[in-house]
mmCIF file of the N, C-alpha and C atoms, coordinates in Angstrom:
data_MODEL
# 
_entry.id   MODEL 
# 
loop_
_atom_site.group_PDB 
_atom_site.id 
_atom_site.type_symbol 
_atom_site.label_atom_id 
_atom_site.label_alt_id 
_atom_site.label_comp_id 
_atom_site.label_asym_id 
_atom_site.label_entity_id 
_atom_site.label_seq_id 
_atom_site.pdbx_PDB_ins_code 
_atom_site.Cartn_x 
_atom_site.Cartn_y 
_atom_site.Cartn_z 
_atom_site.occupancy 
_atom_site.B_iso_or_equiv 
_atom_site.pdbx_formal_charge 
_atom_site.auth_seq_id 
_atom_site.auth_comp_id 
_atom_site.auth_asym_id 
_atom_site.auth_atom_id 
_atom_site.pdbx_PDB_model_num 
ATOM 1   N N  . UNK A 1 1  ? 0.816  -1.019 -0.011  1.00 0.00 ? 1  UNK A N  1 
ATOM 2   C CA . UNK A 1 1  ? -0.050 0.070  0.112   1.00 0.00 ? 1  UNK A CA 1 
ATOM 3   C C  . UNK A 1 1  ? 0.865  1.127  0.019   1.00 0.00 ? 1  UNK A C  1 
ATOM 4   N N  . UNK A 1 2  ? 1.879  1.353  0.774   1.00 0.00 ? 2  UNK A N  1 
ATOM 5   C CA . UNK A 1 2  ? 2.827  2.508  0.738   1.00 0.00 ? 2  UNK A CA 1 
ATOM 6   C C  . UNK A 1 2  ? 3.559  2.701  -0.593  1.00 0.00 ? 2  UNK A C  1 
ATOM 7   N N  . UNK A 1 3  ? 3.762  1.661  -1.217  1.00 0.00 ? 3  UNK A N  1 
ATOM 8   C CA . UNK A 1 3  ? 4.386  1.790  -2.577  1.00 0.00 ? 3  UNK A CA 1 
ATOM 9   C C  . UNK A 1 3  ? 3.554  2.445  -3.614  1.00 0.00 ? 3  UNK A C  1 
ATOM 10  N N  . UNK A 1 4  ? 2.033  2.241  -3.353  1.00 0.00 ? 4  UNK A N  1 
ATOM 11  C CA . UNK A 1 4  ? 1.101  2.865  -4.276  1.00 0.00 ? 4  UNK A CA 1 
ATOM 12  C C  . UNK A 1 4  ? 1.022  4.355  -4.074  1.00 0.00 ? 4  UNK A C  1 
ATOM 13  N N  . UNK A 1 5  ? 1.102  4.763  -2.728  1.00 0.00 ? 5  UNK A N  1 
ATOM 14  C CA . UNK A 1 5  ? 1.137  6.199  -2.316  1.00 0.00 ? 5  UNK A CA 1 
ATOM 15  C C  . UNK A 1 5  ? 2.500  6.873  -2.915  1.00 0.00 ? 5  UNK A C  1 
ATOM 16  N N  . UNK A 1 6  ? 3.472  6.097  -2.835  1.00 0.00 ? 6  UNK A N  1 
ATOM 17  C CA . UNK A 1 6  ? 4.849  6.681  -3.131  1.00 0.00 ? 6  UNK A CA 1 
ATOM 18  C C  . UNK A 1 6  ? 4.735  6.821  -4.715  1.00 0.00 ? 6  UNK A C  1 
ATOM 19  N N  . UNK A 1 7  ? 4.300  5.934  -5.475  1.00 0.00 ? 7  UNK A N  1 
ATOM 20  C CA . UNK A 1 7  ? 4.229  6.135  -6.816  1.00 0.00 ? 7  UNK A CA 1 
ATOM 21  C C  . UNK A 1 7  ? 3.349  7.397  -7.309  1.00 0.00 ? 7  UNK A C  1 
ATOM 22  N N  . UNK A 1 8  ? 2.216  7.536  -6.642  1.00 0.00 ? 8  UNK A N  1 
ATOM 23  C CA . UNK A 1 8  ? 1.264  8.572  -6.862  1.00 0.00 ? 8  UNK A CA 1 
ATOM 24  C C  . UNK A 1 8  ? 1.951  9.949  -6.423  1.00 0.00 ? 8  UNK A C  1 
ATOM 25  N N  . UNK A 1 9  ? 2.709  10.052 -5.333  1.00 0.00 ? 9  UNK A N  1 
ATOM 26  C CA . UNK A 1 9  ? 3.210  11.295 -4.845  1.00 0.00 ? 9  UNK A CA 1 
ATOM 27  C C  . UNK A 1 9  ? 4.602  11.643 -5.587  1.00 0.00 ? 9  UNK A C  1 
ATOM 28  N N  . UNK A 1 10 ? 5.146  10.627 -6.340  1.00 0.00 ? 10 UNK A N  1 
ATOM 29  C CA . UNK A 1 10 ? 6.345  10.928 -6.937  1.00 0.00 ? 10 UNK A CA 1 
ATOM 30  C C  . UNK A 1 10 ? 6.303  11.756 -8.116  1.00 0.00 ? 10 UNK A C  1 
ATOM 31  N N  . UNK A 1 11 ? 6.964  12.744 -8.295  1.00 0.00 ? 11 UNK A N  1 
ATOM 32  C CA . UNK A 1 11 ? 7.047  13.818 -9.344  1.00 0.00 ? 11 UNK A CA 1 
ATOM 33  C C  . UNK A 1 11 ? 7.518  12.962 -10.690 1.00 0.00 ? 11 UNK A C  1 
ATOM 34  N N  . UNK A 1 12 ? 6.781  13.457 -11.772 1.00 0.00 ? 12 UNK A N  1 
ATOM 35  C CA . UNK A 1 12 ? 7.003  13.024 -13.130 1.00 0.00 ? 12 UNK A CA 1 
ATOM 36  C C  . UNK A 1 12 ? 8.519  12.991 -13.431 1.00 0.00 ? 12 UNK A C  1 
ATOM 37  N N  . UNK A 1 13 ? 8.978  12.207 -14.138 1.00 0.00 ? 13 UNK A N  1 
ATOM 38  C CA . UNK A 1 13 ? 10.495 12.085 -14.525 1.00 0.00 ? 13 UNK A CA 1 
ATOM 39  C C  . UNK A 1 13 ? 10.872 13.116 -15.648 1.00 0.00 ? 13 UNK A C  1 
ATOM 40  N N  . UNK A 1 14 ? 11.845 13.908 -14.930 1.00 0.00 ? 14 UNK A N  1 
ATOM 41  C CA . UNK A 1 14 ? 12.320 15.023 -15.968 1.00 0.00 ? 14 UNK A CA 1 
ATOM 42  C C  . UNK A 1 14 ? 13.711 14.702 -16.417 1.00 0.00 ? 14 UNK A C  1 
ATOM 43  N N  . UNK A 1 15 ? 14.038 14.771 -17.934 1.00 0.00 ? 15 UNK A N  1 
ATOM 44  C CA . UNK A 1 15 ? 15.380 14.324 -18.055 1.00 0.00 ? 15 UNK A CA 1 
ATOM 45  C C  . UNK A 1 15 ? 16.208 15.333 -17.631 1.00 0.00 ? 15 UNK A C  1 
ATOM 46  N N  . UNK A 1 16 ? 17.549 14.971 -17.286 1.00 0.00 ? 16 UNK A N  1 
ATOM 47  C CA . UNK A 1 16 ? 18.445 15.868 -16.633 1.00 0.00 ? 16 UNK A CA 1 
ATOM 48  C C  . UNK A 1 16 ? 19.055 16.738 -17.720 1.00 0.00 ? 16 UNK A C  1 
ATOM 49  N N  . UNK A 1 17 ? 19.605 17.908 -17.276 1.00 0.00 ? 17 UNK A N  1 
ATOM 50  C CA . UNK A 1 17 ? 19.993 18.842 -18.341 1.00 0.00 ? 17 UNK A CA 1 
ATOM 51  C C  . UNK A 1 17 ? 21.103 18.177 -18.985 1.00 0.00 ? 17 UNK A C  1 
ATOM 52  N N  . UNK A 1 18 ? 22.049 17.528 -18.320 1.00 0.00 ? 18 UNK A N  1 
ATOM 53  C CA . UNK A 1 18 ? 23.136 16.973 -18.981 1.00 0.00 ? 18 UNK A CA 1 
ATOM 54  C C  . UNK A 1 18 ? 22.809 16.017 -20.136 1.00 0.00 ? 18 UNK A C  1 
ATOM 55  N N  . UNK A 1 19 ? 21.698 15.275 -19.929 1.00 0.00 ? 19 UNK A N  1 
ATOM 56  C CA . UNK A 1 19 ? 21.333 14.257 -20.949 1.00 0.00 ? 19 UNK A CA 1 
ATOM 57  C C  . UNK A 1 19 ? 20.734 14.986 -22.103 1.00 0.00 ? 19 UNK A C  1 
ATOM 58  N N  . UNK A 1 20 ? 19.839 16.110 -22.022 1.00 0.00 ? 20 UNK A N  1 
ATOM 59  C CA . UNK A 1 20 ? 19.444 16.927 -22.880 1.00 0.00 ? 20 UNK A CA 1 
ATOM 60  C C  . UNK A 1 20 ? 20.539 17.663 -23.747 1.00 0.00 ? 20 UNK A C  1 
ATOM 61  N N  . UNK A 1 21 ? 21.638 18.002 -22.904 1.00 0.00 ? 21 UNK A N  1 
ATOM 62  C CA . UNK A 1 21 ? 22.629 18.712 -23.701 1.00 0.00 ? 21 UNK A CA 1 
ATOM 63  C C  . UNK A 1 21 ? 23.418 17.706 -24.528 1.00 0.00 ? 21 UNK A C  1 
ATOM 64  N N  . UNK A 1 22 ? 23.675 16.527 -23.891 1.00 0.00 ? 22 UNK A N  1 
ATOM 65  C CA . UNK A 1 22 ? 24.158 15.396 -24.777 1.00 0.00 ? 22 UNK A CA 1 
ATOM 66  C C  . UNK A 1 22 ? 23.724 15.153 -26.114 1.00 0.00 ? 22 UNK A C  1 
ATOM 67  N N  . UNK A 1 23 ? 22.271 15.208 -25.968 1.00 0.00 ? 23 UNK A N  1 
ATOM 68  C CA . UNK A 1 23 ? 21.485 14.978 -27.305 1.00 0.00 ? 23 UNK A CA 1 
ATOM 69  C C  . UNK A 1 23 ? 21.647 16.144 -28.262 1.00 0.00 ? 23 UNK A C  1 
ATOM 70  N N  . UNK A 1 24 ? 21.690 17.444 -27.797 1.00 0.00 ? 24 UNK A N  1 
ATOM 71  C CA . UNK A 1 24 ? 22.004 18.558 -28.641 1.00 0.00 ? 24 UNK A CA 1 
ATOM 72  C C  . UNK A 1 24 ? 23.358 18.535 -29.142 1.00 0.00 ? 24 UNK A C  1 
ATOM 73  N N  . UNK A 1 25 ? 24.280 18.292 -28.316 1.00 0.00 ? 25 UNK A N  1 
ATOM 74  C CA . UNK A 1 25 ? 25.813 18.156 -28.855 1.00 0.00 ? 25 UNK A CA 1 
ATOM 75  C C  . UNK A 1 25 ? 25.904 17.163 -29.885 1.00 0.00 ? 25 UNK A C  1 
ATOM 76  N N  . UNK A 1 26 ? 25.219 15.922 -29.730 1.00 0.00 ? 26 UNK A N  1 
ATOM 77  C CA . UNK A 1 26 ? 25.407 14.786 -30.611 1.00 0.00 ? 26 UNK A CA 1 
ATOM 78  C C  . UNK A 1 26 ? 24.828 15.098 -31.934 1.00 0.00 ? 26 UNK A C  1 
ATOM 79  N N  . UNK A 1 27 ? 23.955 16.225 -32.020 1.00 0.00 ? 27 UNK A N  1 
ATOM 80  C CA . UNK A 1 27 ? 23.316 16.603 -33.318 1.00 0.00 ? 27 UNK A CA 1 
ATOM 81  C C  . UNK A 1 27 ? 24.485 17.150 -34.318 1.00 0.00 ? 27 UNK A C  1 
ATOM 82  N N  . UNK A 1 28 ? 25.585 17.702 -33.586 1.00 0.00 ? 28 UNK A N  1 
ATOM 83  C CA . UNK A 1 28 ? 26.713 18.454 -34.319 1.00 0.00 ? 28 UNK A CA 1 
ATOM 84  C C  . UNK A 1 28 ? 27.691 17.487 -34.963 1.00 0.00 ? 28 UNK A C  1 
ATOM 85  N N  . UNK A 1 29 ? 27.615 16.254 -34.447 1.00 0.00 ? 29 UNK A N  1 
ATOM 86  C CA . UNK A 1 29 ? 28.549 15.420 -34.960 1.00 0.00 ? 29 UNK A CA 1 
ATOM 87  C C  . UNK A 1 29 ? 28.610 15.182 -36.421 1.00 0.00 ? 29 UNK A C  1 
ATOM 88  N N  . UNK A 1 30 ? 29.626 15.269 -37.124 1.00 0.00 ? 30 UNK A N  1 
ATOM 89  C CA . UNK A 1 30 ? 29.666 15.352 -38.579 1.00 0.00 ? 30 UNK A CA 1 
ATOM 90  C C  . UNK A 1 30 ? 29.288 16.482 -39.293 1.00 0.00 ? 30 UNK A C  1 
ATOM 91  N N  . UNK A 1 31 ? 28.947 17.641 -38.571 1.00 0.00 ? 31 UNK A N  1 
ATOM 92  C CA . UNK A 1 31 ? 28.784 18.877 -39.258 1.00 0.00 ? 31 UNK A CA 1 
ATOM 93  C C  . UNK A 1 31 ? 30.027 19.616 -39.350 1.00 0.00 ? 31 UNK A C  1 
ATOM 94  N N  . UNK A 1 32 ? 30.181 20.674 -40.345 1.00 0.00 ? 32 UNK A N  1 
ATOM 95  C CA . UNK A 1 32 ? 31.296 21.453 -40.626 1.00 0.00 ? 32 UNK A CA 1 
ATOM 96  C C  . UNK A 1 32 ? 31.086 22.912 -40.226 1.00 0.00 ? 32 UNK A C  1 
ATOM 97  N N  . UNK A 1 33 ? 32.083 23.471 -39.772 1.00 0.00 ? 33 UNK A N  1 
ATOM 98  C CA . UNK A 1 33 ? 32.085 24.965 -39.116 1.00 0.00 ? 33 UNK A CA 1 
ATOM 99  C C  . UNK A 1 33 ? 33.420 25.631 -39.511 1.00 0.00 ? 33 UNK A C  1 
ATOM 100 N N  . UNK A 1 34 ? 33.355 26.836 -39.679 1.00 0.00 ? 34 UNK A N  1 
ATOM 101 C CA . UNK A 1 34 ? 34.537 27.577 -39.919 1.00 0.00 ? 34 UNK A CA 1 
ATOM 102 C C  . UNK A 1 34 ? 35.013 28.338 -38.495 1.00 0.00 ? 34 UNK A C  1 
ATOM 103 N N  . UNK A 1 35 ? 36.311 28.066 -38.355 1.00 0.00 ? 35 UNK A N  1 
ATOM 104 C CA . UNK A 1 35 ? 36.720 28.554 -36.969 1.00 0.00 ? 35 UNK A CA 1 
ATOM 105 C C  . UNK A 1 35 ? 36.818 30.142 -36.976 1.00 0.00 ? 35 UNK A C  1 
ATOM 106 N N  . UNK A 1 36 ? 36.437 30.796 -35.856 1.00 0.00 ? 36 UNK A N  1 
ATOM 107 C CA . UNK A 1 36 ? 36.493 32.179 -35.902 1.00 0.00 ? 36 UNK A CA 1 
ATOM 108 C C  . UNK A 1 36 ? 37.769 32.557 -35.086 1.00 0.00 ? 36 UNK A C  1 
ATOM 109 N N  . UNK A 1 37 ? 38.319 31.769 -34.255 1.00 0.00 ? 37 UNK A N  1 
ATOM 110 C CA . UNK A 1 37 ? 39.518 31.929 -33.676 1.00 0.00 ? 37 UNK A CA 1 
ATOM 111 C C  . UNK A 1 37 ? 40.238 30.579 -33.746 1.00 0.00 ? 37 UNK A C  1 
ATOM 112 N N  . UNK A 1 38 ? 41.548 30.679 -33.595 1.00 0.00 ? 38 UNK A N  1 
ATOM 113 C CA . UNK A 1 38 ? 42.409 29.638 -33.884 1.00 0.00 ? 38 UNK A CA 1 
ATOM 114 C C  . UNK A 1 38 ? 42.390 28.583 -32.734 1.00 0.00 ? 38 UNK A C  1 
ATOM 115 N N  . UNK A 1 39 ? 42.901 27.266 -33.096 1.00 0.00 ? 39 UNK A N  1 
ATOM 116 C CA . UNK A 1 39 ? 43.180 26.078 -32.155 1.00 0.00 ? 39 UNK A CA 1 
ATOM 117 C C  . UNK A 1 39 ? 44.392 26.274 -31.924 1.00 0.00 ? 39 UNK A C  1 
ATOM 118 N N  . UNK A 1 40 ? 44.933 26.309 -30.514 1.00 0.00 ? 40 UNK A N  1 
ATOM 119 C CA . UNK A 1 40 ? 46.342 26.494 -30.264 1.00 0.00 ? 40 UNK A CA 1 
ATOM 120 C C  . UNK A 1 40 ? 46.624 25.512 -29.167 1.00 0.00 ? 40 UNK A C  1 
ATOM 121 N N  . UNK A 1 41 ? 47.815 24.703 -29.354 1.00 0.00 ? 41 UNK A N  1 
ATOM 122 C CA . UNK A 1 41 ? 47.960 23.899 -28.149 1.00 0.00 ? 41 UNK A CA 1 
ATOM 123 C C  . UNK A 1 41 ? 46.938 22.672 -28.130 1.00 0.00 ? 41 UNK A C  1 
ATOM 124 N N  . UNK A 1 42 ? 46.089 22.632 -29.290 1.00 0.00 ? 42 UNK A N  1 
ATOM 125 C CA . UNK A 1 42 ? 45.128 21.457 -29.212 1.00 0.00 ? 42 UNK A CA 1 
ATOM 126 C C  . UNK A 1 42 ? 43.860 22.000 -28.466 1.00 0.00 ? 42 UNK A C  1 
ATOM 127 N N  . UNK A 1 43 ? 43.747 23.195 -28.088 1.00 0.00 ? 43 UNK A N  1 
ATOM 128 C CA . UNK A 1 43 ? 42.481 23.894 -27.435 1.00 0.00 ? 43 UNK A CA 1 
ATOM 129 C C  . UNK A 1 43 ? 41.965 25.009 -28.184 1.00 0.00 ? 43 UNK A C  1 
ATOM 130 N N  . UNK A 1 44 ? 40.537 25.046 -28.124 1.00 0.00 ? 44 UNK A N  1 
ATOM 131 C CA . UNK A 1 44 ? 40.048 26.217 -28.850 1.00 0.00 ? 44 UNK A CA 1 
ATOM 132 C C  . UNK A 1 44 ? 38.631 26.522 -28.411 1.00 0.00 ? 44 UNK A C  1 
ATOM 133 N N  . UNK A 1 45 ? 37.903 27.402 -29.191 1.00 0.00 ? 45 UNK A N  1 
ATOM 134 C CA . UNK A 1 45 ? 36.478 27.617 -28.993 1.00 0.00 ? 45 UNK A CA 1 
ATOM 135 C C  . UNK A 1 45 ? 35.925 27.598 -30.224 1.00 0.00 ? 45 UNK A C  1 
ATOM 136 N N  . UNK A 1 46 ? 34.785 27.157 -30.438 1.00 0.00 ? 46 UNK A N  1 
ATOM 137 C CA . UNK A 1 46 ? 34.052 27.297 -31.544 1.00 0.00 ? 46 UNK A CA 1 
ATOM 138 C C  . UNK A 1 46 ? 32.574 27.969 -31.365 1.00 0.00 ? 46 UNK A C  1 
ATOM 139 N N  . UNK A 1 47 ? 32.435 29.008 -32.218 1.00 0.00 ? 47 UNK A N  1 
ATOM 140 C CA . UNK A 1 47 ? 31.235 29.874 -31.810 1.00 0.00 ? 47 UNK A CA 1 
ATOM 141 C C  . UNK A 1 47 ? 30.227 29.149 -32.815 1.00 0.00 ? 47 UNK A C  1 
ATOM 142 N N  . UNK A 1 48 ? 29.035 28.853 -32.366 1.00 0.00 ? 48 UNK A N  1 
ATOM 143 C CA . UNK A 1 48 ? 27.819 28.227 -33.018 1.00 0.00 ? 48 UNK A CA 1 
ATOM 144 C C  . UNK A 1 48 ? 26.859 29.041 -32.682 1.00 0.00 ? 48 UNK A C  1 
ATOM 145 N N  . UNK A 1 49 ? 25.972 29.819 -33.505 1.00 0.00 ? 49 UNK A N  1 
ATOM 146 C CA . UNK A 1 49 ? 24.928 30.784 -33.069 1.00 0.00 ? 49 UNK A CA 1 
ATOM 147 C C  . UNK A 1 49 ? 25.163 31.511 -31.976 1.00 0.00 ? 49 UNK A C  1 
ATOM 148 N N  . UNK A 1 50 ? 24.274 31.289 -30.837 1.00 0.00 ? 50 UNK A N  1 
ATOM 149 C CA . UNK A 1 50 ? 24.545 32.306 -29.680 1.00 0.00 ? 50 UNK A CA 1 
ATOM 150 C C  . UNK A 1 50 ? 25.346 31.654 -28.645 1.00 0.00 ? 50 UNK A C  1 
ATOM 151 N N  . UNK A 1 51 ? 25.940 30.377 -28.916 1.00 0.00 ? 51 UNK A N  1 
ATOM 152 C CA . UNK A 1 51 ? 26.728 29.590 -27.841 1.00 0.00 ? 51 UNK A CA 1 
ATOM 153 C C  . UNK A 1 51 ? 28.202 29.413 -28.365 1.00 0.00 ? 51 UNK A C  1 
ATOM 154 N N  . UNK A 1 52 ? 28.898 29.089 -27.349 1.00 0.00 ? 52 UNK A N  1 
ATOM 155 C CA . UNK A 1 52 ? 30.311 28.810 -27.651 1.00 0.00 ? 52 UNK A CA 1 
ATOM 156 C C  . UNK A 1 52 ? 30.642 27.414 -27.106 1.00 0.00 ? 52 UNK A C  1 
ATOM 157 N N  . UNK A 1 53 ? 31.439 26.683 -27.707 1.00 0.00 ? 53 UNK A N  1 
ATOM 158 C CA . UNK A 1 53 ? 31.754 25.289 -27.300 1.00 0.00 ? 53 UNK A CA 1 
ATOM 159 C C  . UNK A 1 53 ? 33.284 25.255 -27.241 1.00 0.00 ? 53 UNK A C  1 
ATOM 160 N N  . UNK A 1 54 ? 33.717 24.370 -26.129 1.00 0.00 ? 54 UNK A N  1 
ATOM 161 C CA . UNK A 1 54 ? 35.241 24.088 -26.091 1.00 0.00 ? 54 UNK A CA 1 
ATOM 162 C C  . UNK A 1 54 ? 35.451 23.140 -27.159 1.00 0.00 ? 54 UNK A C  1 
ATOM 163 N N  . UNK A 1 55 ? 36.590 23.316 -27.815 1.00 0.00 ? 55 UNK A N  1 
ATOM 164 C CA . UNK A 1 55 ? 36.773 22.247 -28.898 1.00 0.00 ? 55 UNK A CA 1 
ATOM 165 C C  . UNK A 1 55 ? 38.275 21.797 -28.715 1.00 0.00 ? 55 UNK A C  1 
ATOM 166 N N  . UNK A 1 56 ? 38.687 20.436 -29.118 1.00 0.00 ? 56 UNK A N  1 
ATOM 167 C CA . UNK A 1 56 ? 39.994 19.978 -29.053 1.00 0.00 ? 56 UNK A CA 1 
ATOM 168 C C  . UNK A 1 56 ? 40.253 19.365 -30.544 1.00 0.00 ? 56 UNK A C  1 
ATOM 169 N N  . UNK A 1 57 ? 41.639 19.656 -30.979 1.00 0.00 ? 57 UNK A N  1 
ATOM 170 C CA . UNK A 1 57 ? 41.883 19.076 -32.284 1.00 0.00 ? 57 UNK A CA 1 
ATOM 171 C C  . UNK A 1 57 ? 43.236 19.654 -32.591 1.00 0.00 ? 57 UNK A C  1 
ATOM 172 N N  . UNK A 1 58 ? 43.682 19.384 -33.757 1.00 0.00 ? 58 UNK A N  1 
ATOM 173 C CA . UNK A 1 58 ? 44.901 19.857 -34.331 1.00 0.00 ? 58 UNK A CA 1 
ATOM 174 C C  . UNK A 1 58 ? 44.920 21.439 -34.330 1.00 0.00 ? 58 UNK A C  1 
ATOM 175 N N  . UNK A 1 59 ? 46.264 21.926 -34.081 1.00 0.00 ? 59 UNK A N  1 
ATOM 176 C CA . UNK A 1 59 ? 46.291 23.340 -34.195 1.00 0.00 ? 59 UNK A CA 1 
ATOM 177 C C  . UNK A 1 59 ? 45.979 23.869 -35.436 1.00 0.00 ? 59 UNK A C  1 
ATOM 178 N N  . UNK A 1 60 ? 44.975 24.808 -35.747 1.00 0.00 ? 60 UNK A N  1 
ATOM 179 C CA . UNK A 1 60 ? 44.400 25.477 -36.974 1.00 0.00 ? 60 UNK A CA 1 
ATOM 180 C C  . UNK A 1 60 ? 44.401 26.732 -36.761 1.00 0.00 ? 60 UNK A C  1 
ATOM 181 N N  . UNK A 1 61 ? 44.421 27.637 -37.994 1.00 0.00 ? 61 UNK A N  1 
ATOM 182 C CA . UNK A 1 61 ? 44.356 28.946 -37.804 1.00 0.00 ? 61 UNK A CA 1 
ATOM 183 C C  . UNK A 1 61 ? 42.896 29.403 -37.824 1.00 0.00 ? 61 UNK A C  1 
ATOM 184 N N  . UNK A 1 62 ? 42.594 30.604 -37.731 1.00 0.00 ? 62 UNK A N  1 
ATOM 185 C CA . UNK A 1 62 ? 41.243 31.138 -37.817 1.00 0.00 ? 62 UNK A CA 1 
ATOM 186 C C  . UNK A 1 62 ? 40.854 31.015 -39.250 1.00 0.00 ? 62 UNK A C  1 
ATOM 187 N N  . UNK A 1 63 ? 39.699 30.897 -39.711 1.00 0.00 ? 63 UNK A N  1 
ATOM 188 C CA . UNK A 1 63 ? 39.210 30.589 -41.064 1.00 0.00 ? 63 UNK A CA 1 
ATOM 189 C C  . UNK A 1 63 ? 39.320 29.276 -41.557 1.00 0.00 ? 63 UNK A C  1 
ATOM 190 N N  . UNK A 1 64 ? 39.896 28.262 -40.789 1.00 0.00 ? 64 UNK A N  1 
ATOM 191 C CA . UNK A 1 64 ? 39.849 26.990 -41.157 1.00 0.00 ? 64 UNK A CA 1 
ATOM 192 C C  . UNK A 1 64 ? 38.509 26.246 -41.043 1.00 0.00 ? 64 UNK A C  1 
ATOM 193 N N  . UNK A 1 65 ? 38.246 25.363 -41.994 1.00 0.00 ? 65 UNK A N  1 
ATOM 194 C CA . UNK A 1 65 ? 37.124 24.561 -41.785 1.00 0.00 ? 65 UNK A CA 1 
ATOM 195 C C  . UNK A 1 65 ? 37.432 23.215 -41.044 1.00 0.00 ? 65 UNK A C  1 
ATOM 196 N N  . UNK A 1 66 ? 36.579 22.969 -40.145 1.00 0.00 ? 66 UNK A N  1 
ATOM 197 C CA . UNK A 1 66 ? 36.482 21.824 -39.114 1.00 0.00 ? 66 UNK A CA 1 
ATOM 198 C C  . UNK A 1 66 ? 35.277 21.029 -39.204 1.00 0.00 ? 66 UNK A C  1 
ATOM 199 N N  . UNK A 1 67 ? 35.589 19.796 -38.878 1.00 0.00 ? 67 UNK A N  1 
ATOM 200 C CA . UNK A 1 67 ? 34.370 18.887 -38.827 1.00 0.00 ? 67 UNK A CA 1 
ATOM 201 C C  . UNK A 1 67 ? 34.347 18.220 -37.316 1.00 0.00 ? 67 UNK A C  1 
ATOM 202 N N  . UNK A 1 68 ? 33.260 18.253 -36.710 1.00 0.00 ? 68 UNK A N  1 
ATOM 203 C CA . UNK A 1 68 ? 32.939 17.646 -35.456 1.00 0.00 ? 68 UNK A CA 1 
ATOM 204 C C  . UNK A 1 68 ? 32.759 16.194 -35.548 1.00 0.00 ? 68 UNK A C  1 
ATOM 205 N N  . UNK A 1 69 ? 33.907 15.598 -34.815 1.00 0.00 ? 69 UNK A N  1 
ATOM 206 C CA . UNK A 1 69 ? 33.946 14.118 -34.929 1.00 0.00 ? 69 UNK A CA 1 
ATOM 207 C C  . UNK A 1 69 ? 33.384 13.429 -33.732 1.00 0.00 ? 69 UNK A C  1 
ATOM 208 N N  . UNK A 1 70 ? 33.247 14.130 -32.459 1.00 0.00 ? 70 UNK A N  1 
ATOM 209 C CA . UNK A 1 70 ? 33.026 13.425 -31.329 1.00 0.00 ? 70 UNK A CA 1 
ATOM 210 C C  . UNK A 1 70 ? 32.734 14.502 -30.167 1.00 0.00 ? 70 UNK A C  1 
ATOM 211 N N  . UNK A 1 71 ? 31.889 14.041 -29.160 1.00 0.00 ? 71 UNK A N  1 
ATOM 212 C CA . UNK A 1 71 ? 31.601 14.844 -28.025 1.00 0.00 ? 71 UNK A CA 1 
ATOM 213 C C  . UNK A 1 71 ? 32.370 14.051 -26.939 1.00 0.00 ? 71 UNK A C  1 
ATOM 214 N N  . UNK A 1 72 ? 33.278 14.870 -26.077 1.00 0.00 ? 72 UNK A N  1 
ATOM 215 C CA . UNK A 1 72 ? 33.906 14.335 -25.157 1.00 0.00 ? 72 UNK A CA 1 
ATOM 216 C C  . UNK A 1 72 ? 33.629 15.059 -23.918 1.00 0.00 ? 72 UNK A C  1 
ATOM 217 N N  . UNK A 1 73 ? 32.587 14.766 -23.052 1.00 0.00 ? 73 UNK A N  1 
ATOM 218 C CA . UNK A 1 73 ? 32.272 15.523 -21.862 1.00 0.00 ? 73 UNK A CA 1 
ATOM 219 C C  . UNK A 1 73 ? 31.542 16.878 -22.351 1.00 0.00 ? 73 UNK A C  1 
ATOM 220 N N  . UNK A 1 74 ? 32.211 18.019 -21.986 1.00 0.00 ? 74 UNK A N  1 
ATOM 221 C CA . UNK A 1 74 ? 31.569 19.202 -22.438 1.00 0.00 ? 74 UNK A CA 1 
ATOM 222 C C  . UNK A 1 74 ? 32.463 19.856 -23.705 1.00 0.00 ? 74 UNK A C  1 
ATOM 223 N N  . UNK A 1 75 ? 33.438 18.991 -24.216 1.00 0.00 ? 75 UNK A N  1 
ATOM 224 C CA . UNK A 1 75 ? 34.272 19.545 -25.371 1.00 0.00 ? 75 UNK A CA 1 
ATOM 225 C C  . UNK A 1 75 ? 33.941 18.570 -26.598 1.00 0.00 ? 75 UNK A C  1 
ATOM 226 N N  . UNK A 1 76 ? 33.925 19.421 -27.674 1.00 0.00 ? 76 UNK A N  1 
ATOM 227 C CA . UNK A 1 76 ? 33.778 18.829 -28.860 1.00 0.00 ? 76 UNK A CA 1 
ATOM 228 C C  . UNK A 1 76 ? 35.182 18.594 -29.557 1.00 0.00 ? 76 UNK A C  1 
ATOM 229 N N  . UNK A 1 77 ? 35.343 17.264 -30.222 1.00 0.00 ? 77 UNK A N  1 
ATOM 230 C CA . UNK A 1 77 ? 36.434 16.896 -30.772 1.00 0.00 ? 77 UNK A CA 1 
ATOM 231 C C  . UNK A 1 77 ? 36.393 17.372 -32.185 1.00 0.00 ? 77 UNK A C  1 
ATOM 232 N N  . UNK A 1 78 ? 37.469 17.979 -32.855 1.00 0.00 ? 78 UNK A N  1 
ATOM 233 C CA . UNK A 1 78 ? 37.242 18.338 -34.395 1.00 0.00 ? 78 UNK A CA 1 
ATOM 234 C C  . UNK A 1 78 ? 38.405 17.949 -35.069 1.00 0.00 ? 78 UNK A C  1 
ATOM 235 N N  . UNK A 1 79 ? 38.389 17.748 -36.362 1.00 0.00 ? 79 UNK A N  1 
ATOM 236 C CA . UNK A 1 79 ? 39.596 17.590 -37.294 1.00 0.00 ? 79 UNK A CA 1 
ATOM 237 C C  . UNK A 1 79 ? 39.265 18.687 -38.493 1.00 0.00 ? 79 UNK A C  1 
ATOM 238 N N  . UNK A 1 80 ? 40.404 18.921 -39.164 1.00 0.00 ? 80 UNK A N  1 
ATOM 239 C CA . UNK A 1 80 ? 40.277 19.521 -40.343 1.00 0.00 ? 80 UNK A CA 1 
ATOM 240 C C  . UNK A 1 80 ? 39.317 19.120 -41.280 1.00 0.00 ? 80 UNK A C  1 
ATOM 241 N N  . UNK A 1 81 ? 38.502 20.025 -41.937 1.00 0.00 ? 81 UNK A N  1 
ATOM 242 C CA . UNK A 1 81 ? 37.423 19.299 -43.025 1.00 0.00 ? 81 UNK A CA 1 
ATOM 243 C C  . UNK A 1 81 ? 38.058 19.374 -44.363 1.00 0.00 ? 81 UNK A C  1 
# 
């Protein structure tokens, strides 16, 4: 009987923000972008719309085309396109 009340009082499941963010980030895998700033020492930032992503990949100058190959936590892995 207690289990019945617990299931009635339990709030509906809401996806965690990290799960939703991972689905959003996975959308970008395979897409190509132009770097607005360089990748130096394997680290950089990629500006997409109103957001900025941390990226990792080979050193490239601003203006280079990159393709997103993977999502590693909060960082996107890119290669030269």
